N, CA, C and O atoms as a Tripos MOL2 file, in Angstrom:
@<TRIPOS>MOLECULE
protein
  304   303    76     0     0
PROTEIN
NO_CHARGES

@<TRIPOS>ATOM
      1 N          -5.4320  -40.6780  -14.5170 N.3       1 MET1
      2 CA         -5.9720  -39.3380  -14.3290 C.3       1 MET1
      3 C          -7.4820  -39.3770  -14.5230 C.2       1 MET1
      4 O          -7.9830  -40.0950  -15.3880 O.2       1 MET1
      5 N          -8.1990  -38.6150  -13.7270 N.am      2 ASP2
      6 CA         -9.6510  -38.5880  -13.8110 C.3       2 ASP2
      7 C         -10.0970  -37.8200  -15.0440 C.2       2 ASP2
      8 O          -9.4860  -36.8280  -15.4420 O.2       2 ASP2
      9 N         -11.1710  -38.3030  -15.6320 N.am      3 ASN3
     10 CA        -11.7400  -37.6240  -16.7860 C.3       3 ASN3
     11 C         -12.9180  -36.7470  -16.4030 C.2       3 ASN3
     12 O         -13.5600  -36.1720  -17.2820 O.2       3 ASN3
     13 N         -13.2220  -36.6280  -15.1170 N.am      4 CYS4
     14 CA        -14.3530  -35.8110  -14.6990 C.3       4 CYS4
     15 C         -13.9410  -34.3470  -14.6070 C.2       4 CYS4
     16 O         -12.7620  -34.0210  -14.4720 O.2       4 CYS4
     17 N         -14.9130  -33.5000  -14.6810 N.am      5 LEU5
     18 CA        -14.6580  -32.0620  -14.6470 C.3       5 LEU5
     19 C         -14.2070  -31.6180  -13.2650 C.2       5 LEU5
     20 O         -14.4740  -32.2840  -12.2650 O.2       5 LEU5
     21 N         -13.5240  -30.4930  -13.2230 N.am      6 GLN6
     22 CA        -13.0490  -29.9450  -11.9550 C.3       6 GLN6
     23 C         -14.2250  -29.5500  -11.0630 C.2       6 GLN6
     24 O         -14.1270  -29.6350   -9.8390 O.2       6 GLN6
     25 N         -15.3190  -29.1240  -11.6570 N.am      7 VAL7
     26 CA        -16.4830  -28.6880  -10.8870 C.3       7 VAL7
     27 C         -17.0550  -29.8570  -10.0940 C.2       7 VAL7
     28 O         -17.5580  -29.6610   -8.9880 O.2       7 VAL7
     29 N         -16.9880  -31.0480  -10.6310 N.am      8 GLN8
     30 CA        -17.5410  -32.2090   -9.9480 C.3       8 GLN8
     31 C         -16.6970  -32.6290   -8.7540 C.2       8 GLN8
     32 O         -17.1840  -33.3520   -7.8850 O.2       8 GLN8
     33 N         -15.4480  -32.1960   -8.6930 N.am      9 LYS9
     34 CA        -14.5620  -32.5770   -7.6010 C.3       9 LYS9
     35 C         -14.6560  -31.6440   -6.4030 C.2       9 LYS9
     36 O         -14.0940  -31.9470   -5.3510 O.2       9 LYS9
     37 N         -15.3430  -30.5310   -6.5310 N.am     10 ILE10
     38 CA        -15.4180  -29.5550   -5.4470 C.3      10 ILE10
     39 C         -16.3160  -30.1110   -4.3350 C.2      10 ILE10
     40 O         -17.4730  -30.4420   -4.5950 O.2      10 ILE10
     41 N         -15.8160  -30.2170   -3.1240 N.am     11 PRO11
     42 CA        -16.6710  -30.6790   -2.0250 C.3      11 PRO11
     43 C         -17.6470  -29.5740   -1.6100 C.2      11 PRO11
     44 O         -17.3320  -28.3860   -1.6830 O.2      11 PRO11
     45 N         -18.8000  -29.9810   -1.1880 N.am     12 TYR12
     46 CA        -19.8330  -29.0160   -0.8290 C.3      12 TYR12
     47 C         -19.9830  -28.8770    0.6810 C.2      12 TYR12
     48 O         -21.0900  -28.6510    1.1700 O.2      12 TYR12
     49 N         -18.9000  -29.0060    1.4200 N.am     13 ASP13
     50 CA        -18.9850  -28.8920    2.8710 C.3      13 ASP13
     51 C         -18.8570  -27.4470    3.3290 C.2      13 ASP13
     52 O         -18.8370  -27.2010    4.5350 O.2      13 ASP13
     53 N         -18.7710  -26.4950    2.4330 N.am     14 LYS14
     54 CA        -18.6130  -25.0990    2.8230 C.3      14 LYS14
     55 C         -19.9490  -24.4220    3.1050 C.2      14 LYS14
     56 O         -19.9770  -23.2490    3.4770 O.2      14 LYS14
     57 N         -21.0270  -25.1220    2.9380 N.am     15 LYS15
     58 CA        -22.3260  -24.5470    3.2400 C.3      15 LYS15
     59 C         -22.4430  -24.3480    4.7450 C.2      15 LYS15
     60 O         -22.0610  -25.2160    5.5300 O.2      15 LYS15
     61 N         -22.9720  -23.2060    5.1310 N.am     16 LYS16
     62 CA        -23.0900  -22.9360    6.5620 C.3      16 LYS16
     63 C         -24.2580  -23.6950    7.1880 C.2      16 LYS16
     64 O         -24.2790  -23.8890    8.4030 O.2      16 LYS16
     65 N         -25.1980  -24.1150    6.4070 N.am     17 GLY17
     66 CA        -26.3630  -24.7740    6.9450 C.3      17 GLY17
     67 C         -26.1340  -26.2190    7.3340 C.2      17 GLY17
     68 O         -26.8690  -26.7550    8.1630 O.2      17 GLY17
     69 N         -25.1380  -26.8600    6.7600 N.am     18 SER18
     70 CA        -24.9410  -28.2820    7.0410 C.3      18 SER18
     71 C         -23.7580  -28.4760    7.9770 C.2      18 SER18
     72 O         -22.6620  -27.9750    7.7280 O.2      18 SER18
     73 N         -23.9970  -29.2080    9.0520 N.am     19 HIS19
     74 CA        -22.9440  -29.5460   10.0090 C.3      19 HIS19
     75 C         -23.0030  -31.0430   10.2540 C.2      19 HIS19
     76 O         -24.0720  -31.6190   10.4570 O.2      19 HIS19
     77 N         -21.8390  -31.6540   10.2310 N.am     20 MET20
     78 CA        -21.7690  -33.0760   10.5440 C.3      20 MET20
     79 C         -20.8620  -33.2480   11.7500 C.2      20 MET20
     80 O         -19.7740  -32.6760   11.8080 O.2      20 MET20
     81 N         -21.3160  -34.0330   12.7030 N.am     21 LEU21
     82 CA        -20.5380  -34.3200   13.8980 C.3      21 LEU21
     83 C         -20.2430  -35.8090   13.9420 C.2      21 LEU21
     84 O         -21.0770  -36.6360   13.5730 O.2      21 LEU21
     85 N         -19.0550  -36.1310   14.3940 N.am     22 GLU22
     86 CA        -18.6940  -37.5320   14.5680 C.3      22 GLU22
     87 C         -18.2570  -37.7200   16.0120 C.2      22 GLU22
     88 O         -17.2470  -37.1660   16.4450 O.2      22 GLU22
     89 N         -19.0240  -38.5010   16.7430 N.am     23 ILE23
     90 CA        -18.7020  -38.7450   18.1470 C.3      23 ILE23
     91 C         -18.6420  -40.2550   18.3720 C.2      23 ILE23
     92 O         -19.3010  -41.0260   17.6740 O.2      23 ILE23
     93 N         -17.8520  -40.6590   19.3440 N.am     24 ASP24
     94 CA        -17.7150  -42.0750   19.6760 C.3      24 ASP24
     95 C         -18.7270  -42.5050   20.7300 C.2      24 ASP24
     96 O         -19.2190  -43.6330   20.7160 O.2      24 ASP24
     97 N         -19.0280  -41.5910   21.6380 N.am     25 ASP25
     98 CA        -19.8710  -41.9370   22.7690 C.3      25 ASP25
     99 C         -20.9330  -40.8550   22.9110 C.2      25 ASP25
    100 O         -20.6680  -39.6860   22.6300 O.2      25 ASP25
    101 N         -22.1060  -41.2260   23.3350 N.am     26 GLY26
    102 CA        -23.1920  -40.2730   23.5080 C.3      26 GLY26
    103 C         -22.9370  -39.2710   24.6190 C.2      26 GLY26
    104 O         -23.5520  -38.2060   24.6520 O.2      26 GLY26
    105 N         -22.0190  -39.6110   25.5420 N.am     27 ARG27
    106 CA        -21.7110  -38.6950   26.6390 C.3      27 ARG27
    107 C         -20.9250  -37.4750   26.1580 C.2      27 ARG27
    108 O         -20.8780  -36.4530   26.8420 O.2      27 ARG27
    109 N         -20.2970  -37.5880   24.9570 N.am     28 GLU28
    110 CA        -19.5610  -36.4450   24.4100 C.3      28 GLU28
    111 C         -20.5030  -35.3500   23.9190 C.2      28 GLU28
    112 O         -20.1070  -34.1890   23.8150 O.2      28 GLU28
    113 N         -21.7340  -35.7140   23.6200 N.am     29 LEU29
    114 CA        -22.6980  -34.7730   23.0700 C.3      29 LEU29
    115 C         -23.4010  -34.0390   24.2070 C.2      29 LEU29
    116 O         -24.4270  -34.4940   24.7140 O.2      29 LEU29
    117 N         -22.8440  -32.9140   24.5950 N.am     30 THR30
    118 CA        -23.4200  -32.1120   25.6700 C.3      30 THR30
    119 C         -23.8880  -30.7800   25.1000 C.2      30 THR30
    120 O         -23.6070  -30.4420   23.9500 O.2      30 THR30
    121 N         -24.6020  -30.0390   25.9230 N.am     31 GLU31
    122 CA        -25.1040  -28.7350   25.4920 C.3      31 GLU31
    123 C         -23.9530  -27.7660   25.2250 C.2      31 GLU31
    124 O         -23.9940  -27.0000   24.2620 O.2      31 GLU31
    125 N         -22.9330  -27.8000   26.0730 N.am     32 ASP32
    126 CA        -21.7800  -26.9170   25.8650 C.3      32 ASP32
    127 C         -21.0440  -27.2610   24.5670 C.2      32 ASP32
    128 O         -20.5940  -26.3690   23.8470 O.2      32 ASP32
    129 N         -20.9250  -28.5490   24.2770 N.am     33 PHE33
    130 CA        -20.2590  -28.9760   23.0450 C.3      33 PHE33
    131 C         -21.0270  -28.4880   21.8150 C.2      33 PHE33
    132 O         -20.4250  -28.0020   20.8580 O.2      33 PHE33
    133 N         -22.3520  -28.6180   21.8430 N.am     34 LEU34
    134 CA        -23.1670  -28.1600   20.7140 C.3      34 LEU34
    135 C         -23.1100  -26.6480   20.5540 C.2      34 LEU34
    136 O         -23.0230  -26.1480   19.4330 O.2      34 LEU34
    137 N         -23.1570  -25.9200   21.6570 N.am     35 GLN35
    138 CA        -23.0690  -24.4600   21.5760 C.3      35 GLN35
    139 C         -21.7320  -24.0240   20.9900 C.2      35 GLN35
    140 O         -21.6770  -23.0750   20.2080 O.2      35 GLN35
    141 N         -20.6530  -24.7090   21.3640 N.am     36 GLU36
    142 CA        -19.3260  -24.3660   20.8380 C.3      36 GLU36
    143 C         -19.2240  -24.6910   19.3510 C.2      36 GLU36
    144 O         -18.5650  -23.9680   18.6040 O.2      36 GLU36
    145 N         -19.8670  -25.7630   18.9210 N.am     37 GLU37
    146 CA        -19.8400  -26.1220   17.4990 C.3      37 GLU37
    147 C         -20.6800  -25.1630   16.6630 C.2      37 GLU37
    148 O         -20.2790  -24.7840   15.5630 O.2      37 GLU37
    149 N         -21.8340  -24.7730   17.1740 N.am     38 LEU38
    150 CA        -22.7230  -23.8950   16.4090 C.3      38 LEU38
    151 C         -22.3110  -22.4320   16.4860 C.2      38 LEU38
    152 O         -22.4090  -21.7070   15.4960 O.2      38 LEU38
    153 N         -21.8560  -21.9980   17.6420 N.am     39 HIS39
    154 CA        -21.4700  -20.5960   17.8480 C.3      39 HIS39
    155 C         -20.0810  -20.5520   18.4840 C.2      39 HIS39
    156 O         -19.9680  -20.3950   19.6990 O.2      39 HIS39
    157 N         -19.0320  -20.6890   17.6860 N.am     40 PRO40
    158 CA        -17.6840  -20.6870   18.2750 C.3      40 PRO40
    159 C         -17.3280  -19.3230   18.8460 C.2      40 PRO40
    160 O         -17.7510  -18.2830   18.3420 O.2      40 PRO40
    161 N         -16.5390  -19.3590   19.9130 N.am     41 LYS41
    162 CA        -16.1210  -18.1190   20.5590 C.3      41 LYS41
    163 C         -15.1390  -17.3850   19.6560 C.2      41 LYS41
    164 O         -14.2650  -17.9960   19.0410 O.2      41 LYS41
    165 N         -15.2940  -16.0860   19.5860 N.am     42 ILE42
    166 CA        -14.4010  -15.2630   18.7740 C.3      42 ILE42
    167 C         -13.2910  -14.7480   19.6700 C.2      42 ILE42
    168 O         -13.5530  -14.1080   20.6880 O.2      42 ILE42
    169 N         -12.0670  -15.0230   19.2980 N.am     43 ASN43
    170 CA        -10.9200  -14.5680   20.0700 C.3      43 ASN43
    171 C         -10.6070  -13.1300   19.6580 C.2      43 ASN43
    172 O         -10.1630  -12.8880   18.5360 O.2      43 ASN43
    173 N         -10.8370  -12.1760   20.5640 N.am     44 LEU44
    174 CA        -10.6320  -10.7680   20.2430 C.3      44 LEU44
    175 C          -9.1710  -10.3700   20.2800 C.2      44 LEU44
    176 O          -8.7870   -9.3790   19.6590 O.2      44 LEU44
    177 N          -8.3570  -11.1110   20.9880 N.am     45 HIS45
    178 CA         -6.9510  -10.7410   21.1570 C.3      45 HIS45
    179 C          -6.0260  -11.6840   20.3930 C.2      45 HIS45
    180 O          -4.9610  -12.0530   20.8880 O.2      45 HIS45
    181 N          -6.4300  -12.0670   19.2030 N.am     46 ARG46
    182 CA         -5.5540  -12.9410   18.4230 C.3      46 ARG46
    183 C          -4.4220  -12.1190   17.8160 C.2      46 ARG46
    184 O          -4.6220  -10.9620   17.4470 O.2      46 ARG46
    185 N          -3.2610  -12.7000   17.7150 N.am     47 PRO47
    186 CA         -2.1210  -11.9380   17.1780 C.3      47 PRO47
    187 C          -2.3200  -11.6410   15.6970 C.2      47 PRO47
    188 O          -2.7410  -12.5000   14.9220 O.2      47 PRO47
    189 N          -2.0100  -10.4190   15.3300 N.am     48 LYS48
    190 CA         -2.1290  -10.0120   13.9380 C.3      48 LYS48
    191 C          -0.7410   -9.9960   13.3190 C.2      48 LYS48
    192 O           0.2600   -9.7780   14.0010 O.2      48 LYS48
    193 N          -0.7030  -10.2260   12.0500 N.am     49 PHE49
    194 CA          0.5660  -10.2130   11.3480 C.3      49 PHE49
    195 C           0.9790   -8.7760   11.0830 C.2      49 PHE49
    196 O           0.1450   -7.9190   10.7910 O.2      49 PHE49
    197 N           2.2680   -8.5260   11.1890 N.am     50 ALA50
    198 CA          2.7880   -7.1890   10.9390 C.3      50 ALA50
    199 C           2.7730   -6.9220    9.4360 C.2      50 ALA50
    200 O           2.9650   -7.8250    8.6220 O.2      50 ALA50
    201 N           2.5440   -5.6780    9.0980 N.am     51 LYS51
    202 CA          2.5390   -5.2840    7.6970 C.3      51 LYS51
    203 C           3.9660   -5.3610    7.1670 C.2      51 LYS51
    204 O           4.8850   -4.8540    7.8100 O.2      51 LYS51
    205 N           4.1700   -5.9820    6.0160 N.am     52 PRO52
    206 CA          5.5360   -6.0820    5.5010 C.3      52 PRO52
    207 C           6.0630   -4.7250    5.0600 C.2      52 PRO52
    208 O           5.3050   -3.8490    4.6440 O.2      52 PRO52
    209 N           7.3720   -4.5730    5.1590 N.am     53 LYS53
    210 CA          7.9830   -3.3200    4.7540 C.3      53 LYS53
    211 C           7.8820   -3.1730    3.2460 C.2      53 LYS53
    212 O           7.9030   -4.1550    2.5040 O.2      53 LYS53
    213 N           7.7730   -1.9430    2.8160 N.am     54 GLY54
    214 CA          7.7180   -1.6560    1.3970 C.3      54 GLY54
    215 C           9.0930   -1.7130    0.7710 C.2      54 GLY54
    216 O          10.0610   -2.0950    1.4290 O.2      54 GLY54
    217 N           9.1900   -1.3400   -0.4800 N.am     55 PRO55
    218 CA         10.5040   -1.3340   -1.1180 C.3      55 PRO55
    219 C          11.4190   -0.3270   -0.4400 C.2      55 PRO55
    220 O          10.9380    0.6620    0.1120 O.2      55 PRO55
    221 N          12.7400   -0.5590   -0.4690 N.am     56 PRO56
    222 CA         13.6590    0.2950    0.2840 C.3      56 PRO56
    223 C          13.6970    1.7410   -0.2010 C.2      56 PRO56
    224 O          13.9720    2.6360    0.5990 O.2      56 PRO56
    225 N          13.4410    1.9920   -1.4270 N.am     57 GLY57
    226 CA         13.4540    3.3650   -1.9310 C.3      57 GLY57
    227 C          13.2650    3.3860   -3.4280 C.2      57 GLY57
    228 O          13.1690    2.3450   -4.0780 O.2      57 GLY57
    229 N          13.2150    4.5660   -3.9540 N.am     58 ARG58
    230 CA         13.0170    4.7010   -5.3900 C.3      58 ARG58
    231 C          14.3170    5.0500   -6.0940 C.2      58 ARG58
    232 O          14.2860    5.5380   -7.2240 O.2      58 ARG58
    233 N          15.4270    4.8210   -5.4780 N.am     59 GLY59
    234 CA         16.7110    5.1170   -6.0890 C.3      59 GLY59
    235 C          17.2440    6.4610   -5.6230 C.2      59 GLY59
    236 O          16.6520    7.1160   -4.7650 O.2      59 GLY59
    237 N          18.3770    6.8640   -6.2030 N.am     60 ALA60
    238 CA         19.0010    8.1290   -5.8180 C.3      60 ALA60
    239 C          18.1630    9.3050   -6.3270 C.2      60 ALA60
    240 O          17.4300    9.1790   -7.3080 O.2      60 ALA60
    241 N          18.2810   10.4470   -5.6470 N.am     61 LYS61
    242 CA         17.5640   11.6550   -6.0520 C.3      61 LYS61
    243 C          18.1030   12.1260   -7.3980 C.2      61 LYS61
    244 O          19.3100   12.1110   -7.6400 O.2      61 LYS61
    245 N          17.2100   12.5340   -8.2440 N.am     62 ARG62
    246 CA         17.6120   13.0270   -9.5550 C.3      62 ARG62
    247 C          17.5470   14.5450   -9.5500 C.2      62 ARG62
    248 O          16.5490   15.1340   -9.1360 O.2      62 ARG62
    249 N          18.6010   15.1590  -10.0060 N.am     63 LEU63
    250 CA         18.6480   16.6150  -10.0880 C.3      63 LEU63
    251 C          18.1190   17.0390  -11.4450 C.2      63 LEU63
    252 O          18.4860   16.4780  -12.4790 O.2      63 LEU63
    253 N          17.2560   18.0340  -11.4210 N.am     64 THR64
    254 CA         16.7310   18.5530  -12.6830 C.3      64 THR64
    255 C          17.2850   19.9420  -12.9150 C.2      64 THR64
    256 O          17.5390   20.6860  -11.9680 O.2      64 THR64
    257 N          17.4680   20.2820  -14.1490 N.am     65 LYS65
    258 CA         18.0100   21.5790  -14.5170 C.3      65 LYS65
    259 C          16.8870   22.6020  -14.4650 C.2      65 LYS65
    260 O          15.8270   22.3940  -15.0550 O.2      65 LYS65
    261 N          17.1130   23.7070  -13.7620 N.am     66 VAL66
    262 CA         16.1080   24.7520  -13.6410 C.3      66 VAL66
    263 C          16.1870   25.6240  -14.8830 C.2      66 VAL66
    264 O          17.2580   26.1030  -15.2580 O.2      66 VAL66
    265 N          15.0410   25.8210  -15.5110 N.am     67 GLN67
    266 CA         15.0030   26.6470  -16.7100 C.3      67 GLN67
    267 C          14.6710   28.0820  -16.3160 C.2      67 GLN67
    268 O          13.7860   28.3200  -15.4940 O.2      67 GLN67
    269 N          15.3890   29.0350  -16.9080 N.am     68 ASP68
    270 CA         15.0890   30.4490  -16.6760 C.3      68 ASP68
    271 C          13.8930   30.8260  -17.5300 C.2      68 ASP68
    272 O          13.8310   30.5000  -18.7160 O.2      68 ASP68
    273 N          12.9490   31.5130  -16.9180 N.am     69 LEU69
    274 CA         11.7350   31.8880  -17.6320 C.3      69 LEU69
    275 C          11.8270   33.3260  -18.1370 C.2      69 LEU69
    276 O          10.8970   34.1070  -17.9370 O.2      69 LEU69
    277 N          12.8930   33.6760  -18.7650 N.am     70 GLY70
    278 CA         13.0330   35.0250  -19.3240 C.3      70 GLY70
    279 C          13.5030   35.9980  -18.2650 C.2      70 GLY70
    280 O          12.6970   36.5070  -17.4860 O.2      70 GLY70
    281 N          14.7720   36.2560  -18.2280 N.am     71 THR71
    282 CA         15.3040   37.2040  -17.2570 C.3      71 THR71
    283 C          15.1160   38.6080  -17.7890 C.2      71 THR71
    284 O          15.2800   38.8590  -18.9830 O.2      71 THR71
    285 N          14.7780   39.5000  -16.9200 N.am     72 SER72
    286 CA         14.5860   40.8970  -17.3360 C.3      72 SER72
    287 C          15.8900   41.6580  -17.1470 C.2      72 SER72
    288 O          16.6390   41.3810  -16.2100 O.2      72 SER72
    289 N          16.1600   42.5850  -18.0010 N.am     73 GLU73
    290 CA         17.3940   43.3670  -17.9740 C.3      73 GLU73
    291 C          17.2270   44.6430  -17.1520 C.2      73 GLU73
    292 O          18.1090   45.5020  -17.1580 O.2      73 GLU73
    293 N          16.1140   44.7720  -16.4520 N.am     74 GLN74
    294 CA         15.8590   46.0030  -15.7010 C.3      74 GLN74
    295 C          16.6070   45.9780  -14.3840 C.2      74 GLN74
    296 O          16.5740   44.9930  -13.6470 O.2      74 GLN74
    297 N          17.2790   47.0760  -14.1040 N.am     75 GLU75
    298 CA         17.9490   47.2220  -12.8240 C.3      75 GLU75
    299 C          17.3970   48.4560  -12.1380 C.2      75 GLU75
    300 O          17.1570   49.4600  -12.8090 O.2      75 GLU75
    301 N          17.1980   48.4270  -10.9060 N.am     76 ILE76
    302 CA         16.6600   49.5660  -10.1720 C.3      76 ILE76
    303 C          17.7430   50.2920   -9.4610 C.2      76 ILE76
    304 O          17.4800   51.2860   -8.7850 O.2      76 ILE76
@<TRIPOS>BOND
     1     1     2 1
     2     2     3 1
     3     3     4 2
     4     3     5 am
     5     5     6 1
     6     6     7 1
     7     7     8 2
     8     7     9 am
     9     9    10 1
    10    10    11 1
    11    11    12 2
    12    11    13 am
    13    13    14 1
    14    14    15 1
    15    15    16 2
    16    15    17 am
    17    17    18 1
    18    18    19 1
    19    19    20 2
    20    19    21 am
    21    21    22 1
    22    22    23 1
    23    23    24 2
    24    23    25 am
    25    25    26 1
    26    26    27 1
    27    27    28 2
    28    27    29 am
    29    29    30 1
    30    30    31 1
    31    31    32 2
    32    31    33 am
    33    33    34 1
    34    34    35 1
    35    35    36 2
    36    35    37 am
    37    37    38 1
    38    38    39 1
    39    39    40 2
    40    39    41 am
    41    41    42 1
    42    42    43 1
    43    43    44 2
    44    43    45 am
    45    45    46 1
    46    46    47 1
    47    47    48 2
    48    47    49 am
    49    49    50 1
    50    50    51 1
    51    51    52 2
    52    51    53 am
    53    53    54 1
    54    54    55 1
    55    55    56 2
    56    55    57 am
    57    57    58 1
    58    58    59 1
    59    59    60 2
    60    59    61 am
    61    61    62 1
    62    62    63 1
    63    63    64 2
    64    63    65 am
    65    65    66 1
    66    66    67 1
    67    67    68 2
    68    67    69 am
    69    69    70 1
    70    70    71 1
    71    71    72 2
    72    71    73 am
    73    73    74 1
    74    74    75 1
    75    75    76 2
    76    75    77 am
    77    77    78 1
    78    78    79 1
    79    79    80 2
    80    79    81 am
    81    81    82 1
    82    82    83 1
    83    83    84 2
    84    83    85 am
    85    85    86 1
    86    86    87 1
    87    87    88 2
    88    87    89 am
    89    89    90 1
    90    90    91 1
    91    91    92 2
    92    91    93 am
    93    93    94 1
    94    94    95 1
    95    95    96 2
    96    95    97 am
    97    97    98 1
    98    98    99 1
    99    99   100 2
   100    99   101 am
   101   101   102 1
   102   102   103 1
   103   103   104 2
   104   103   105 am
   105   105   106 1
   106   106   107 1
   107   107   108 2
   108   107   109 am
   109   109   110 1
   110   110   111 1
   111   111   112 2
   112   111   113 am
   113   113   114 1
   114   114   115 1
   115   115   116 2
   116   115   117 am
   117   117   118 1
   118   118   119 1
   119   119   120 2
   120   119   121 am
   121   121   122 1
   122   122   123 1
   123   123   124 2
   124   123   125 am
   125   125   126 1
   126   126   127 1
   127   127   128 2
   128   127   129 am
   129   129   130 1
   130   130   131 1
   131   131   132 2
   132   131   133 am
   133   133   134 1
   134   134   135 1
   135   135   136 2
   136   135   137 am
   137   137   138 1
   138   138   139 1
   139   139   140 2
   140   139   141 am
   141   141   142 1
   142   142   143 1
   143   143   144 2
   144   143   145 am
   145   145   146 1
   146   146   147 1
   147   147   148 2
   148   147   149 am
   149   149   150 1
   150   150   151 1
   151   151   152 2
   152   151   153 am
   153   153   154 1
   154   154   155 1
   155   155   156 2
   156   155   157 am
   157   157   158 1
   158   158   159 1
   159   159   160 2
   160   159   161 am
   161   161   162 1
   162   162   163 1
   163   163   164 2
   164   163   165 am
   165   165   166 1
   166   166   167 1
   167   167   168 2
   168   167   169 am
   169   169   170 1
   170   170   171 1
   171   171   172 2
   172   171   173 am
   173   173   174 1
   174   174   175 1
   175   175   176 2
   176   175   177 am
   177   177   178 1
   178   178   179 1
   179   179   180 2
   180   179   181 am
   181   181   182 1
   182   182   183 1
   183   183   184 2
   184   183   185 am
   185   185   186 1
   186   186   187 1
   187   187   188 2
   188   187   189 am
   189   189   190 1
   190   190   191 1
   191   191   192 2
   192   191   193 am
   193   193   194 1
   194   194   195 1
   195   195   196 2
   196   195   197 am
   197   197   198 1
   198   198   199 1
   199   199   200 2
   200   199   201 am
   201   201   202 1
   202   202   203 1
   203   203   204 2
   204   203   205 am
   205   205   206 1
   206   206   207 1
   207   207   208 2
   208   207   209 am
   209   209   210 1
   210   210   211 1
   211   211   212 2
   212   211   213 am
   213   213   214 1
   214   214   215 1
   215   215   216 2
   216   215   217 am
   217   217   218 1
   218   218   219 1
   219   219   220 2
   220   219   221 am
   221   221   222 1
   222   222   223 1
   223   223   224 2
   224   223   225 am
   225   225   226 1
   226   226   227 1
   227   227   228 2
   228   227   229 am
   229   229   230 1
   230   230   231 1
   231   231   232 2
   232   231   233 am
   233   233   234 1
   234   234   235 1
   235   235   236 2
   236   235   237 am
   237   237   238 1
   238   238   239 1
   239   239   240 2
   240   239   241 am
   241   241   242 1
   242   242   243 1
   243   243   244 2
   244   243   245 am
   245   245   246 1
   246   246   247 1
   247   247   248 2
   248   247   249 am
   249   249   250 1
   250   250   251 1
   251   251   252 2
   252   251   253 am
   253   253   254 1
   254   254   255 1
   255   255   256 2
   256   255   257 am
   257   257   258 1
   258   258   259 1
   259   259   260 2
   260   259   261 am
   261   261   262 1
   262   262   263 1
   263   263   264 2
   264   263   265 am
   265   265   266 1
   266   266   267 1
   267   267   268 2
   268   267   269 am
   269   269   270 1
   270   270   271 1
   271   271   272 2
   272   271   273 am
   273   273   274 1
   274   274   275 1
   275   275   276 2
   276   275   277 am
   277   277   278 1
   278   278   279 1
   279   279   280 2
   280   279   281 am
   281   281   282 1
   282   282   283 1
   283   283   284 2
   284   283   285 am
   285   285   286 1
   286   286   287 1
   287   287   288 2
   288   287   289 am
   289   289   290 1
   290   290   291 1
   291   291   292 2
   292   291   293 am
   293   293   294 1
   294   294   295 1
   295   295   296 2
   296   295   297 am
   297   297   298 1
   298   298   299 1
   299   299   300 2
   300   299   301 am
   301   301   302 1
   302   302   303 1
   303   303   304 2
@<TRIPOS>SUBSTRUCTURE
     1 MET1         2 RESIDUE 1 A MET
     2 ASP2         6 RESIDUE 1 A ASP
     3 ASN3        10 RESIDUE 1 A ASN
     4 CYS4        14 RESIDUE 1 A CYS
     5 LEU5        18 RESIDUE 1 A LEU
     6 GLN6        22 RESIDUE 1 A GLN
     7 VAL7        26 RESIDUE 1 A VAL
     8 GLN8        30 RESIDUE 1 A GLN
     9 LYS9        34 RESIDUE 1 A LYS
    10 ILE10       38 RESIDUE 1 A ILE
    11 PRO11       42 RESIDUE 1 A PRO
    12 TYR12       46 RESIDUE 1 A TYR
    13 ASP13       50 RESIDUE 1 A ASP
    14 LYS14       54 RESIDUE 1 A LYS
    15 LYS15       58 RESIDUE 1 A LYS
    16 LYS16       62 RESIDUE 1 A LYS
    17 GLY17       66 RESIDUE 1 A GLY
    18 SER18       70 RESIDUE 1 A SER
    19 HIS19       74 RESIDUE 1 A HIS
    20 MET20       78 RESIDUE 1 A MET
    21 LEU21       82 RESIDUE 1 A LEU
    22 GLU22       86 RESIDUE 1 A GLU
    23 ILE23       90 RESIDUE 1 A ILE
    24 ASP24       94 RESIDUE 1 A ASP
    25 ASP25       98 RESIDUE 1 A ASP
    26 GLY26      102 RESIDUE 1 A GLY
    27 ARG27      106 RESIDUE 1 A ARG
    28 GLU28      110 RESIDUE 1 A GLU
    29 LEU29      114 RESIDUE 1 A LEU
    30 THR30      118 RESIDUE 1 A THR
    31 GLU31      122 RESIDUE 1 A GLU
    32 ASP32      126 RESIDUE 1 A ASP
    33 PHE33      130 RESIDUE 1 A PHE
    34 LEU34      134 RESIDUE 1 A LEU
    35 GLN35      138 RESIDUE 1 A GLN
    36 GLU36      142 RESIDUE 1 A GLU
    37 GLU37      146 RESIDUE 1 A GLU
    38 LEU38      150 RESIDUE 1 A LEU
    39 HIS39      154 RESIDUE 1 A HIS
    40 PRO40      158 RESIDUE 1 A PRO
    41 LYS41      162 RESIDUE 1 A LYS
    42 ILE42      166 RESIDUE 1 A ILE
    43 ASN43      170 RESIDUE 1 A ASN
    44 LEU44      174 RESIDUE 1 A LEU
    45 HIS45      178 RESIDUE 1 A HIS
    46 ARG46      182 RESIDUE 1 A ARG
    47 PRO47      186 RESIDUE 1 A PRO
    48 LYS48      190 RESIDUE 1 A LYS
    49 PHE49      194 RESIDUE 1 A PHE
    50 ALA50      198 RESIDUE 1 A ALA
    51 LYS51      202 RESIDUE 1 A LYS
    52 PRO52      206 RESIDUE 1 A PRO
    53 LYS53      210 RESIDUE 1 A LYS
    54 GLY54      214 RESIDUE 1 A GLY
    55 PRO55      218 RESIDUE 1 A PRO
    56 PRO56      222 RESIDUE 1 A PRO
    57 GLY57      226 RESIDUE 1 A GLY
    58 ARG58      230 RESIDUE 1 A ARG
    59 GLY59      234 RESIDUE 1 A GLY
    60 ALA60      238 RESIDUE 1 A ALA
    61 LYS61      242 RESIDUE 1 A LYS
    62 ARG62      246 RESIDUE 1 A ARG
    63 LEU63      250 RESIDUE 1 A LEU
    64 THR64      254 RESIDUE 1 A THR
    65 LYS65      258 RESIDUE 1 A LYS
    66 VAL66      262 RESIDUE 1 A VAL
    67 GLN67      266 RESIDUE 1 A GLN
    68 ASP68      270 RESIDUE 1 A ASP
    69 LEU69      274 RESIDUE 1 A LEU
    70 GLY70      278 RESIDUE 1 A GLY
    71 THR71      282 RESIDUE 1 A THR
    72 SER72      286 RESIDUE 1 A SER
    73 GLU73      290 RESIDUE 1 A GLU
    74 GLN74      294 RESIDUE 1 A GLN
    75 GLU75      298 RESIDUE 1 A GLU
    76 ILE76      302 RESIDUE 1 A ILE
């Protein structure tokens, strides 16, 4: 097991300023290839994931007892 800190193991390739390309032949390095690497096309019609369903319910309805707030004995 390594004795080095976790911070030292983090790769620093997430910087936007640094790009490394690996090509076998110089003919692969074209203007279109560089433009695609530097400014990738954004797919506007990519499939989105459906929102997951929520819980099925909160259980059965609970009946509460209605309290009388003082009935009046007056009759008309």
